[in-house]
Predicted model as a PDB file, atoms N, CA, C, CB and O in Angstrom, pLDDT in the B-factor column:
MODEL        1                                                                  
ATOM      1  N   MET A   1     217.207   6.420  43.401  1.00 94.00           N  
ATOM      2  CA  MET A   1     216.391   7.448  42.871  1.00 94.00           C  
ATOM      3  C   MET A   1     215.835   7.049  41.490  1.00 94.00           C  
ATOM      4  CB  MET A   1     217.179   8.734  42.793  1.00 94.00           C  
ATOM      5  O   MET A   1     216.584   6.597  40.624  1.00 94.00           O  
ATOM      6  N   LYS A   2     214.507   7.222  41.292  1.00 96.00           N  
ATOM      7  CA  LYS A   2     214.016   7.004  39.989  1.00 96.00           C  
ATOM      8  C   LYS A   2     213.073   8.267  39.667  1.00 96.00           C  
ATOM      9  CB  LYS A   2     213.247   5.574  39.904  1.00 96.00           C  
ATOM     10  O   LYS A   2     212.328   8.828  40.471  1.00 96.00           O  
ATOM     11  N   VAL A   3     213.272   8.596  38.289  1.00 97.00           N  
ATOM     12  CA  VAL A   3     212.591   9.814  37.836  1.00 97.00           C  
ATOM     13  C   VAL A   3     211.576   9.371  36.756  1.00 97.00           C  
ATOM     14  CB  VAL A   3     213.637  10.906  37.267  1.00 97.00           C  
ATOM     15  O   VAL A   3     211.852   8.566  35.866  1.00 97.00           O  
ATOM     16  N   THR A   4     210.386   9.966  36.916  1.00 96.00           N  
ATOM     17  CA  THR A   4     209.332   9.763  35.893  1.00 96.00           C  
ATOM     18  C   THR A   4     208.835  11.057  35.561  1.00 96.00           C  
ATOM     19  CB  THR A   4     208.192   8.855  36.344  1.00 96.00           C  
ATOM     20  O   THR A   4     208.896  12.008  36.340  1.00 96.00           O  
ATOM     21  N   LEU A   5     208.314  11.111  34.346  1.00 97.00           N  
ATOM     22  CA  LEU A   5     207.733  12.469  33.886  1.00 97.00           C  
ATOM     23  C   LEU A   5     206.198  12.281  33.449  1.00 97.00           C  
ATOM     24  CB  LEU A   5     208.629  13.079  32.583  1.00 97.00           C  
ATOM     25  O   LEU A   5     205.695  11.201  33.142  1.00 97.00           O  
ATOM     26  N   ASP A   6     205.605  13.409  33.472  1.00 96.00           N  
ATOM     27  CA  ASP A   6     204.277  13.593  32.810  1.00 96.00           C  
ATOM     28  C   ASP A   6     204.310  14.609  31.752  1.00 96.00           C  
ATOM     29  CB  ASP A   6     203.225  13.979  33.797  1.00 96.00           C  
ATOM     30  O   ASP A   6     203.906  15.760  31.920  1.00 96.00           O  
ATOM     31  N   PRO A   7     204.818  14.139  30.619  1.00 94.00           N  
ATOM     32  CA  PRO A   7     205.110  15.076  29.446  1.00 94.00           C  
ATOM     33  C   PRO A   7     203.799  15.878  29.130  1.00 94.00           C  
ATOM     34  CB  PRO A   7     205.610  14.225  28.098  1.00 94.00           C  
ATOM     35  O   PRO A   7     203.954  17.011  28.673  1.00 94.00           O  
ATOM     36  N   GLU A   8     202.640  15.453  29.307  1.00 96.00           N  
ATOM     37  CA  GLU A   8     201.406  16.228  29.061  1.00 96.00           C  
ATOM     38  C   GLU A   8     201.358  17.426  29.929  1.00 96.00           C  
ATOM     39  CB  GLU A   8     200.169  15.391  29.291  1.00 96.00           C  
ATOM     40  O   GLU A   8     200.690  18.394  29.564  1.00 96.00           O  
ATOM     41  N   ARG A   9     201.977  17.441  30.993  1.00 97.00           N  
ATOM     42  CA  ARG A   9     201.895  18.633  31.918  1.00 97.00           C  
ATOM     43  C   ARG A   9     202.941  19.711  31.450  1.00 97.00           C  
ATOM     44  CB  ARG A   9     202.188  18.186  33.475  1.00 97.00           C  
ATOM     45  O   ARG A   9     202.756  20.917  31.610  1.00 97.00           O  
ATOM     46  N   CYS A  10     203.972  19.208  30.904  1.00 97.00           N  
ATOM     47  CA  CYS A  10     205.230  19.942  30.550  1.00 97.00           C  
ATOM     48  C   CYS A  10     204.740  21.265  29.700  1.00 97.00           C  
ATOM     49  CB  CYS A  10     206.299  18.920  29.630  1.00 97.00           C  
ATOM     50  O   CYS A  10     203.825  21.228  28.878  1.00 97.00           O  
ATOM     51  N   VAL A  11     205.437  22.342  30.007  1.00 97.00           N  
ATOM     52  CA  VAL A  11     205.094  23.589  29.264  1.00 97.00           C  
ATOM     53  C   VAL A  11     206.437  24.152  28.594  1.00 97.00           C  
ATOM     54  CB  VAL A  11     204.416  24.709  30.292  1.00 97.00           C  
ATOM     55  O   VAL A  11     206.513  25.275  28.096  1.00 97.00           O  
ATOM     56  N   GLY A  12     207.443  23.263  28.645  1.00 97.00           N  
ATOM     57  CA  GLY A  12     208.637  23.592  27.915  1.00 97.00           C  
ATOM     58  C   GLY A  12     209.439  24.736  28.505  1.00 97.00           C  
ATOM     59  O   GLY A  12     210.107  25.425  27.735  1.00 97.00           O  
ATOM     60  N   ALA A  13     209.434  24.983  29.729  1.00 97.00           N  
ATOM     61  CA  ALA A  13     210.180  26.049  30.326  1.00 97.00           C  
ATOM     62  C   ALA A  13     211.740  25.822  30.265  1.00 97.00           C  
ATOM     63  CB  ALA A  13     209.718  26.209  31.768  1.00 97.00           C  
ATOM     64  O   ALA A  13     212.529  26.765  30.220  1.00 97.00           O  
ATOM     65  N   GLY A  14     212.114  24.535  30.268  1.00 97.00           N  
ATOM     66  CA  GLY A  14     213.525  24.266  30.158  1.00 97.00           C  
ATOM     67  C   GLY A  14     214.412  24.288  31.439  1.00 97.00           C  
ATOM     68  O   GLY A  14     215.629  24.110  31.402  1.00 97.00           O  
ATOM     69  N   HIS A  15     213.703  24.522  32.568  1.00 97.00           N  
ATOM     70  CA  HIS A  15     214.511  24.544  33.799  1.00 97.00           C  
ATOM     71  C   HIS A  15     215.148  23.200  34.193  1.00 97.00           C  
ATOM     72  CB  HIS A  15     213.657  25.012  34.927  1.00 97.00           C  
ATOM     73  O   HIS A  15     216.134  23.112  34.925  1.00 97.00           O  
ATOM     74  N   CYS A  16     214.555  22.254  33.692  1.00 97.00           N  
ATOM     75  CA  CYS A  16     215.123  20.828  34.021  1.00 97.00           C  
ATOM     76  C   CYS A  16     216.349  20.615  33.273  1.00 97.00           C  
ATOM     77  CB  CYS A  16     214.120  19.650  33.663  1.00 97.00           C  
ATOM     78  O   CYS A  16     217.290  20.070  33.851  1.00 97.00           O  
ATOM     79  N   VAL A  17     216.470  21.021  31.915  1.00 98.00           N  
ATOM     80  CA  VAL A  17     217.615  20.887  31.163  1.00 98.00           C  
ATOM     81  C   VAL A  17     218.817  21.728  31.848  1.00 98.00           C  
ATOM     82  CB  VAL A  17     217.301  21.341  29.712  1.00 98.00           C  
ATOM     83  O   VAL A  17     219.947  21.255  31.978  1.00 98.00           O  
ATOM     84  N   LEU A  18     218.458  22.996  32.261  1.00 97.00           N  
ATOM     85  CA  LEU A  18     219.546  23.828  32.750  1.00 97.00           C  
ATOM     86  C   LEU A  18     219.983  23.299  34.093  1.00 97.00           C  
ATOM     87  CB  LEU A  18     219.126  25.314  32.849  1.00 97.00           C  
ATOM     88  O   LEU A  18     221.105  23.623  34.482  1.00 97.00           O  
ATOM     89  N   SER A  19     219.222  22.514  34.856  1.00 98.00           N  
ATOM     90  CA  SER A  19     219.528  21.932  36.121  1.00 98.00           C  
ATOM     91  C   SER A  19     220.318  20.677  36.015  1.00 98.00           C  
ATOM     92  CB  SER A  19     218.312  21.680  36.853  1.00 98.00           C  
ATOM     93  O   SER A  19     221.330  20.525  36.699  1.00 98.00           O  
ATOM     94  N   ALA A  20     219.876  19.731  35.148  1.00 98.00           N  
ATOM     95  CA  ALA A  20     220.264  18.561  35.074  1.00 98.00           C  
ATOM     96  C   ALA A  20     220.352  17.987  33.540  1.00 98.00           C  
ATOM     97  CB  ALA A  20     219.416  17.864  35.932  1.00 98.00           C  
ATOM     98  O   ALA A  20     219.534  17.186  33.086  1.00 98.00           O  
ATOM     99  N   ALA A  21     221.420  18.494  32.842  1.00 98.00           N  
ATOM    100  CA  ALA A  21     221.363  18.292  31.357  1.00 98.00           C  
ATOM    101  C   ALA A  21     221.751  16.913  30.972  1.00 98.00           C  
ATOM    102  CB  ALA A  21     222.268  19.272  30.630  1.00 98.00           C  
ATOM    103  O   ALA A  21     221.543  16.554  29.812  1.00 98.00           O  
ATOM    104  N   THR A  22     222.337  16.040  31.897  1.00 98.00           N  
ATOM    105  CA  THR A  22     222.582  14.654  31.722  1.00 98.00           C  
ATOM    106  C   THR A  22     221.444  13.852  31.882  1.00 98.00           C  
ATOM    107  CB  THR A  22     223.548  14.207  32.570  1.00 98.00           C  
ATOM    108  O   THR A  22     221.447  12.689  31.479  1.00 98.00           O  
ATOM    109  N   VAL A  23     220.361  14.413  32.493  1.00 98.00           N  
ATOM    110  CA  VAL A  23     219.102  13.606  32.938  1.00 98.00           C  
ATOM    111  C   VAL A  23     217.896  13.968  31.989  1.00 98.00           C  
ATOM    112  CB  VAL A  23     218.686  13.962  34.536  1.00 98.00           C  
ATOM    113  O   VAL A  23     217.087  13.145  31.559  1.00 98.00           O  
ATOM    114  N   PHE A  24     217.895  15.384  31.713  1.00 98.00           N  
ATOM    115  CA  PHE A  24     216.714  15.829  30.879  1.00 98.00           C  
ATOM    116  C   PHE A  24     217.276  16.407  29.645  1.00 98.00           C  
ATOM    117  CB  PHE A  24     215.778  16.891  31.616  1.00 98.00           C  
ATOM    118  O   PHE A  24     218.439  16.794  29.534  1.00 98.00           O  
ATOM    119  N   ASP A  25     216.349  16.443  28.701  1.00 98.00           N  
ATOM    120  CA  ASP A  25     216.576  17.103  27.428  1.00 98.00           C  
ATOM    121  C   ASP A  25     215.137  17.694  26.973  1.00 98.00           C  
ATOM    122  CB  ASP A  25     217.218  16.032  26.320  1.00 98.00           C  
ATOM    123  O   ASP A  25     214.135  17.493  27.658  1.00 98.00           O  
ATOM    124  N   GLN A  26     215.109  18.371  25.876  1.00 97.00           N  
ATOM    125  CA  GLN A  26     213.863  18.893  25.316  1.00 97.00           C  
ATOM    126  C   GLN A  26     213.699  18.490  23.824  1.00 97.00           C  
ATOM    127  CB  GLN A  26     213.831  20.437  25.460  1.00 97.00           C  
ATOM    128  O   GLN A  26     214.651  18.496  23.043  1.00 97.00           O  
ATOM    129  N   ASP A  27     212.495  18.154  23.493  1.00 97.00           N  
ATOM    130  CA  ASP A  27     212.195  17.770  22.152  1.00 97.00           C  
ATOM    131  C   ASP A  27     212.474  19.086  21.304  1.00 97.00           C  
ATOM    132  CB  ASP A  27     210.656  17.208  22.015  1.00 97.00           C  
ATOM    133  O   ASP A  27     212.033  20.182  21.648  1.00 97.00           O  
ATOM    134  N   GLU A  28     213.263  18.879  20.142  1.00 95.00           N  
ATOM    135  CA  GLU A  28     213.477  19.989  19.316  1.00 95.00           C  
ATOM    136  C   GLU A  28     212.287  20.578  18.633  1.00 95.00           C  
ATOM    137  CB  GLU A  28     214.400  19.642  18.372  1.00 95.00           C  
ATOM    138  O   GLU A  28     212.297  21.751  18.259  1.00 95.00           O  
ATOM    139  N   THR A  29     211.235  19.769  18.458  1.00 95.00           N  
ATOM    140  CA  THR A  29     210.031  20.313  17.765  1.00 95.00           C  
ATOM    141  C   THR A  29     209.122  21.214  18.660  1.00 95.00           C  
ATOM    142  CB  THR A  29     209.191  19.139  17.232  1.00 95.00           C  
ATOM    143  O   THR A  29     208.764  22.331  18.285  1.00 95.00           O  
ATOM    144  N   ASP A  30     208.756  20.660  19.896  1.00 96.00           N  
ATOM    145  CA  ASP A  30     207.828  21.344  20.784  1.00 96.00           C  
ATOM    146  C   ASP A  30     208.272  21.753  22.045  1.00 96.00           C  
ATOM    147  CB  ASP A  30     206.769  20.599  21.005  1.00 96.00           C  
ATOM    148  O   ASP A  30     207.539  22.370  22.818  1.00 96.00           O  
ATOM    149  N   GLY A  31     209.642  21.389  22.347  1.00 96.00           N  
ATOM    150  CA  GLY A  31     210.217  21.718  23.610  1.00 96.00           C  
ATOM    151  C   GLY A  31     209.743  20.909  24.841  1.00 96.00           C  
ATOM    152  O   GLY A  31     210.090  21.250  25.971  1.00 96.00           O  
ATOM    153  N   ILE A  32     209.001  19.906  24.634  1.00 97.00           N  
ATOM    154  CA  ILE A  32     208.549  19.060  25.781  1.00 97.00           C  
ATOM    155  C   ILE A  32     209.743  18.202  26.221  1.00 97.00           C  
ATOM    156  CB  ILE A  32     207.291  18.129  25.379  1.00 97.00           C  
ATOM    157  O   ILE A  32     210.528  17.645  25.454  1.00 97.00           O  
ATOM    158  N   VAL A  33     209.773  18.171  27.580  1.00 97.00           N  
ATOM    159  CA  VAL A  33     210.810  17.480  28.203  1.00 97.00           C  
ATOM    160  C   VAL A  33     211.051  15.993  27.783  1.00 97.00           C  
ATOM    161  CB  VAL A  33     210.559  17.549  29.585  1.00 97.00           C  
ATOM    162  O   VAL A  33     210.072  15.276  27.579  1.00 97.00           O  
ATOM    163  N   LEU A  34     212.198  15.554  27.660  1.00 97.00           N  
ATOM    164  CA  LEU A  34     212.641  14.155  27.436  1.00 97.00           C  
ATOM    165  C   LEU A  34     213.474  13.666  28.582  1.00 97.00           C  
ATOM    166  CB  LEU A  34     213.440  14.029  26.136  1.00 97.00           C  
ATOM    167  O   LEU A  34     214.353  14.385  29.058  1.00 97.00           O  
ATOM    168  N   LEU A  35     213.214  12.425  29.053  1.00 98.00           N  
ATOM    169  CA  LEU A  35     214.037  11.753  30.091  1.00 98.00           C  
ATOM    170  C   LEU A  35     215.160  11.009  29.507  1.00 98.00           C  
ATOM    171  CB  LEU A  35     213.219  10.815  30.913  1.00 98.00           C  
ATOM    172  O   LEU A  35     214.919  10.005  28.836  1.00 98.00           O  
ATOM    173  N   LEU A  36     216.388  11.413  29.702  1.00 98.00           N  
ATOM    174  CA  LEU A  36     217.551  10.681  29.185  1.00 98.00           C  
ATOM    175  C   LEU A  36     217.962   9.573  30.175  1.00 98.00           C  
ATOM    176  CB  LEU A  36     218.746  11.660  28.933  1.00 98.00           C  
ATOM    177  O   LEU A  36     218.432   8.531  29.720  1.00 98.00           O  
ATOM    178  N   ASP A  37     217.809   9.742  31.523  1.00 98.00           N  
ATOM    179  CA  ASP A  37     218.152   8.869  32.510  1.00 98.00           C  
ATOM    180  C   ASP A  37     217.216   8.743  33.508  1.00 98.00           C  
ATOM    181  CB  ASP A  37     219.287   9.179  33.032  1.00 98.00           C  
ATOM    182  O   ASP A  37     217.059   9.657  34.318  1.00 98.00           O  
ATOM    183  N   PRO A  38     216.505   7.622  33.561  1.00 97.00           N  
ATOM    184  CA  PRO A  38     215.359   7.425  34.465  1.00 97.00           C  
ATOM    185  C   PRO A  38     215.918   6.931  35.956  1.00 97.00           C  
ATOM    186  CB  PRO A  38     214.316   6.290  33.779  1.00 97.00           C  
ATOM    187  O   PRO A  38     215.173   6.907  36.935  1.00 97.00           O  
ATOM    188  N   GLU A  39     217.158   6.585  36.004  1.00 97.00           N  
ATOM    189  CA  GLU A  39     217.813   6.189  37.333  1.00 97.00           C  
ATOM    190  C   GLU A  39     219.067   6.809  37.326  1.00 97.00           C  
ATOM    191  CB  GLU A  39     217.987   4.655  37.565  1.00 97.00           C  
ATOM    192  O   GLU A  39     220.055   6.122  37.067  1.00 97.00           O  
ATOM    193  N   PRO A  40     219.205   8.258  37.624  1.00 97.00           N  
ATOM    194  CA  PRO A  40     220.519   8.809  37.616  1.00 97.00           C  
ATOM    195  C   PRO A  40     221.261   8.451  38.920  1.00 97.00           C  
ATOM    196  CB  PRO A  40     220.448  10.317  37.419  1.00 97.00           C  
ATOM    197  O   PRO A  40     220.737   8.073  39.968  1.00 97.00           O  
ATOM    198  N   ALA A  41     222.515   8.627  38.683  1.00 96.00           N  
ATOM    199  CA  ALA A  41     223.482   8.251  39.714  1.00 96.00           C  
ATOM    200  C   ALA A  41     223.230   9.310  40.950  1.00 96.00           C  
ATOM    201  CB  ALA A  41     225.075   8.314  39.090  1.00 96.00           C  
ATOM    202  O   ALA A  41     222.703  10.415  40.812  1.00 96.00           O  
ATOM    203  N   GLU A  42     223.669   8.800  42.077  1.00 95.00           N  
ATOM    204  CA  GLU A  42     223.494   9.576  43.362  1.00 95.00           C  
ATOM    205  C   GLU A  42     224.051  10.861  43.322  1.00 95.00           C  
ATOM    206  CB  GLU A  42     224.073   8.910  44.496  1.00 95.00           C  
ATOM    207  O   GLU A  42     223.465  11.762  43.922  1.00 95.00           O  
ATOM    208  N   HIS A  43     225.161  11.108  42.669  1.00 97.00           N  
ATOM    209  CA  HIS A  43     225.820  12.414  42.712  1.00 97.00           C  
ATOM    210  C   HIS A  43     225.031  13.525  41.918  1.00 97.00           C  
ATOM    211  CB  HIS A  43     227.252  12.270  42.137  1.00 97.00           C  
ATOM    212  O   HIS A  43     225.268  14.731  41.979  1.00 97.00           O  
ATOM    213  N   LEU A  44     224.066  12.923  41.174  1.00 98.00           N  
ATOM    214  CA  LEU A  44     223.119  13.955  40.402  1.00 98.00           C  
ATOM    215  C   LEU A  44     221.904  14.322  41.145  1.00 98.00           C  
ATOM    216  CB  LEU A  44     222.625  13.385  39.033  1.00 98.00           C  
ATOM    217  O   LEU A  44     221.092  15.118  40.673  1.00 98.00           O  
ATOM    218  N   ALA A  45     221.749  13.736  42.350  1.00 96.00           N  
ATOM    219  CA  ALA A  45     220.397  13.906  43.116  1.00 96.00           C  
ATOM    220  C   ALA A  45     220.051  15.376  43.471  1.00 96.00           C  
ATOM    221  CB  ALA A  45     220.437  13.082  44.482  1.00 96.00           C  
ATOM    222  O   ALA A  45     218.873  15.732  43.474  1.00 96.00           O  
ATOM    223  N   ALA A  46     221.023  16.208  43.759  1.00 97.00           N  
ATOM    224  CA  ALA A  46     220.715  17.622  44.049  1.00 97.00           C  
ATOM    225  C   ALA A  46     220.263  18.299  42.815  1.00 97.00           C  
ATOM    226  CB  ALA A  46     221.915  18.356  44.630  1.00 97.00           C  
ATOM    227  O   ALA A  46     219.344  19.115  42.880  1.00 97.00           O  
ATOM    228  N   ALA A  47     220.853  18.016  41.676  1.00 98.00           N  
ATOM    229  CA  ALA A  47     220.543  18.719  40.507  1.00 98.00           C  
ATOM    230  C   ALA A  47     219.119  18.177  40.062  1.00 98.00           C  
ATOM    231  CB  ALA A  47     221.688  18.522  39.401  1.00 98.00           C  
ATOM    232  O   ALA A  47     218.333  19.010  39.611  1.00 98.00           O  
ATOM    233  N   VAL A  48     218.762  16.991  40.141  1.00 98.00           N  
ATOM    234  CA  VAL A  48     217.530  16.316  39.618  1.00 98.00           C  
ATOM    235  C   VAL A  48     216.396  16.938  40.670  1.00 98.00           C  
ATOM    236  CB  VAL A  48     217.668  14.496  39.644  1.00 98.00           C  
ATOM    237  O   VAL A  48     215.288  17.304  40.280  1.00 98.00           O  
ATOM    238  N   HIS A  49     216.785  16.998  41.912  1.00 97.00           N  
ATOM    239  CA  HIS A  49     215.731  17.597  42.824  1.00 97.00           C  
ATOM    240  C   HIS A  49     215.452  19.160  42.502  1.00 97.00           C  
ATOM    241  CB  HIS A  49     216.227  17.438  44.378  1.00 97.00           C  
ATOM    242  O   HIS A  49     214.339  19.678  42.581  1.00 97.00           O  
ATOM    243  N   GLU A  50     216.599  19.803  42.140  1.00 98.00           N  
ATOM    244  CA  GLU A  50     216.377  21.154  41.696  1.00 98.00           C  
ATOM    245  C   GLU A  50     215.633  21.199  40.476  1.00 98.00           C  
ATOM    246  CB  GLU A  50     217.600  21.862  41.523  1.00 98.00           C  
ATOM    247  O   GLU A  50     214.781  22.083  40.388  1.00 98.00           O  
ATOM    248  N   ALA A  51     215.788  20.448  39.564  1.00 98.00           N  
ATOM    249  CA  ALA A  51     214.961  20.431  38.341  1.00 98.00           C  
ATOM    250  C   ALA A  51     213.480  20.247  38.702  1.00 98.00           C  
ATOM    251  CB  ALA A  51     215.427  19.292  37.377  1.00 98.00           C  
ATOM    252  O   ALA A  51     212.617  20.966  38.199  1.00 98.00           O  
ATOM    253  N   ALA A  52     213.210  19.312  39.546  1.00 97.00           N  
ATOM    254  CA  ALA A  52     211.774  19.051  39.862  1.00 97.00           C  
ATOM    255  C   ALA A  52     211.269  20.295  40.605  1.00 97.00           C  
ATOM    256  CB  ALA A  52     211.572  17.702  40.758  1.00 97.00           C  
ATOM    257  O   ALA A  52     210.168  20.758  40.308  1.00 97.00           O  
ATOM    258  N   ASP A  53     211.989  20.828  41.511  1.00 97.00           N  
ATOM    259  CA  ASP A  53     211.534  21.970  42.346  1.00 97.00           C  
ATOM    260  C   ASP A  53     211.228  23.232  41.339  1.00 97.00           C  
ATOM    261  CB  ASP A  53     212.727  22.352  43.497  1.00 97.00           C  
ATOM    262  O   ASP A  53     210.283  23.995  41.538  1.00 97.00           O  
ATOM    263  N   LEU A  54     212.050  23.351  40.339  1.00 97.00           N  
ATOM    264  CA  LEU A  54     211.869  24.563  39.503  1.00 97.00           C  
ATOM    265  C   LEU A  54     210.870  24.347  38.382  1.00 97.00           C  
ATOM    266  CB  LEU A  54     213.203  25.000  38.906  1.00 97.00           C  
ATOM    267  O   LEU A  54     210.470  25.295  37.705  1.00 97.00           O  
ATOM    268  N   CYS A  55     210.458  23.070  38.182  1.00 98.00           N  
ATOM    269  CA  CYS A  55     209.478  22.943  37.041  1.00 98.00           C  
ATOM    270  C   CYS A  55     208.095  23.534  37.473  1.00 98.00           C  
ATOM    271  CB  CYS A  55     209.309  21.385  36.600  1.00 98.00           C  
ATOM    272  O   CYS A  55     207.438  23.212  38.463  1.00 98.00           O  
ATOM    273  N   PRO A  56     207.788  24.485  36.500  1.00 97.00           N  
ATOM    274  CA  PRO A  56     206.490  25.100  36.863  1.00 97.00           C  
ATOM    275  C   PRO A  56     205.168  24.442  36.602  1.00 97.00           C  
ATOM    276  CB  PRO A  56     206.422  26.281  36.239  1.00 97.00           C  
ATOM    277  O   PRO A  56     204.101  24.883  37.027  1.00 97.00           O  
ATOM    278  N   ALA A  57     205.311  23.299  35.836  1.00 97.00           N  
ATOM    279  CA  ALA A  57     204.280  22.467  35.581  1.00 97.00           C  
ATOM    280  C   ALA A  57     204.228  21.196  36.598  1.00 97.00           C  
ATOM    281  CB  ALA A  57     204.404  22.063  34.148  1.00 97.00           C  
ATOM    282  O   ALA A  57     203.262  20.433  36.617  1.00 97.00           O  
ATOM    283  N   ARG A  58     205.210  21.065  37.329  1.00 97.00           N  
ATOM    284  CA  ARG A  58     205.319  19.899  38.237  1.00 97.00           C  
ATOM    285  C   ARG A  58     205.291  18.623  37.390  1.00 97.00           C  
ATOM    286  CB  ARG A  58     204.145  19.887  39.311  1.00 97.00           C  
ATOM    287  O   ARG A  58     204.662  17.650  37.806  1.00 97.00           O  
ATOM    288  N   ALA A  59     205.918  18.581  36.266  1.00 97.00           N  
ATOM    289  CA  ALA A  59     205.899  17.371  35.329  1.00 97.00           C  
ATOM    290  C   ALA A  59     206.901  16.412  35.718  1.00 97.00           C  
ATOM    291  CB  ALA A  59     206.146  17.746  33.868  1.00 97.00           C  
ATOM    292  O   ALA A  59     207.011  15.397  35.030  1.00 97.00           O  
ATOM    293  N   ILE A  60     207.735  16.597  36.836  1.00 98.00           N  
ATOM    294  CA  ILE A  60     208.872  15.673  37.271  1.00 98.00           C  
ATOM    295  C   ILE A  60     208.496  15.079  38.477  1.00 98.00           C  
ATOM    296  CB  ILE A  60     210.221  16.363  37.462  1.00 98.00           C  
ATOM    297  O   ILE A  60     208.145  15.820  39.396  1.00 98.00           O  
ATOM    298  N   LEU A  61     208.510  13.804  38.639  1.00 96.00           N  
ATOM    299  CA  LEU A  61     208.222  13.088  39.865  1.00 96.00           C  
ATOM    300  C   LEU A  61     209.567  12.227  40.139  1.00 96.00           C  
ATOM    301  CB  LEU A  61     206.829  12.140  39.706  1.00 96.00           C  
ATOM    302  O   LEU A  61     210.112  11.512  39.298  1.00 96.00           O  
ATOM    303  N   ILE A  62     209.986  12.420  41.424  1.00 97.00           N  
ATOM    304  CA  ILE A  62     211.147  11.641  41.940  1.00 97.00           C  
ATOM    305  C   ILE A  62     210.726  10.714  43.017  1.00 97.00           C  
ATOM    306  CB  ILE A  62     212.243  12.555  42.469  1.00 97.00           C  
ATOM    307  O   ILE A  62     210.006  11.105  43.934  1.00 97.00           O  
ATOM    308  N   THR A  63     211.160   9.484  42.930  1.00 96.00           N  
ATOM    309  CA  THR A  63     210.768   8.451  43.981  1.00 96.00           C  
ATOM    310  C   THR A  63     212.164   7.795  44.390  1.00 96.00           C  
ATOM    311  CB  THR A  63     209.635   7.270  43.367  1.00 96.00           C  
ATOM    312  O   THR A  63     213.133   7.741  43.633  1.00 96.00           O  
ATOM    313  N   GLY A  64     212.132   7.341  45.598  1.00 91.00           N  
ATOM    314  CA  GLY A  64     213.203   6.589  46.040  1.00 91.00           C  
ATOM    315  C   GLY A  64     213.126   5.210  45.714  1.00 91.00           C  
ATOM    316  O   GLY A  64     212.135   4.779  45.124  1.00 91.00           O  
ATOM    317  N   ALA A  65     214.198   4.375  46.079  1.00 80.00           N  
ATOM    318  CA  ALA A  65     214.177   2.949  45.769  1.00 80.00           C  
ATOM    319  C   ALA A  65     212.980   2.264  46.345  1.00 80.00           C  
ATOM    320  CB  ALA A  65     215.414   2.287  46.267  1.00 80.00           C  
ATOM    321  O   ALA A  65     212.640   1.189  45.852  1.00 80.00           O  
ATOM    322  N   ASP A  66     212.314   2.771  47.328  1.00 85.00           N  
ATOM    323  CA  ASP A  66     211.140   2.074  47.809  1.00 85.00           C  
ATOM    324  C   ASP A  66     209.829   2.448  47.221  1.00 85.00           C  
ATOM    325  CB  ASP A  66     211.047   2.245  49.187  1.00 85.00           C  
ATOM    326  O   ASP A  66     208.761   2.023  47.662  1.00 85.00           O  
ATOM    327  N   GLY A  67     209.951   3.307  46.149  1.00 85.00           N  
ATOM    328  CA  GLY A  67     208.780   3.851  45.522  1.00 85.00           C  
ATOM    329  C   GLY A  67     208.035   4.938  46.001  1.00 85.00           C  
ATOM    330  O   GLY A  67     207.054   5.344  45.379  1.00 85.00           O  
ATOM    331  N   ARG A  68     208.474   5.527  47.224  1.00 91.00           N  
ATOM    332  CA  ARG A  68     207.965   6.666  47.773  1.00 91.00           C  
ATOM    333  C   ARG A  68     208.501   7.952  47.301  1.00 91.00           C  
ATOM    334  CB  ARG A  68     208.109   6.587  49.077  1.00 91.00           C  
ATOM    335  O   ARG A  68     209.665   8.030  46.906  1.00 91.00           O  
ATOM    336  N   PRO A  69     207.686   8.994  47.325  1.00 87.00           N  
ATOM    337  CA  PRO A  69     208.257  10.277  46.750  1.00 87.00           C  
ATOM    338  C   PRO A  69     209.574  10.611  47.570  1.00 87.00           C  
ATOM    339  CB  PRO A  69     207.144  11.538  46.852  1.00 87.00           C  
ATOM    340  O   PRO A  69     209.691  10.445  48.784  1.00 87.00           O  
ATOM    341  N   ALA A  70     210.481  11.076  46.772  1.00 84.00           N  
ATOM    342  CA  ALA A  70     211.818  11.369  47.497  1.00 84.00           C  
ATOM    343  C   ALA A  70     211.969  12.913  47.601  1.00 84.00           C  
ATOM    344  CB  ALA A  70     213.131  10.718  46.675  1.00 84.00           C  
ATOM    345  O   ALA A  70     212.961  13.402  48.143  1.00 84.00           O  
TER     346      ALA A  70                                                      
ENDMDL                                                                          
END                                                                             
């Protein structure tokens, strides 16, 4: 699994950090999402997918090893 972000879409809601704090963080200045781990371990997959699903701006993209959306 590979995670990429579109920080320009981020609205700073913070759902990603609440769902997967080892993968996402927020900038202290503006609250925009920061990616801590672009290739999280498989045991984090459910939390990362939850973060992407909860993101109101759809700023999180998850792809599989083959590059296809996961």
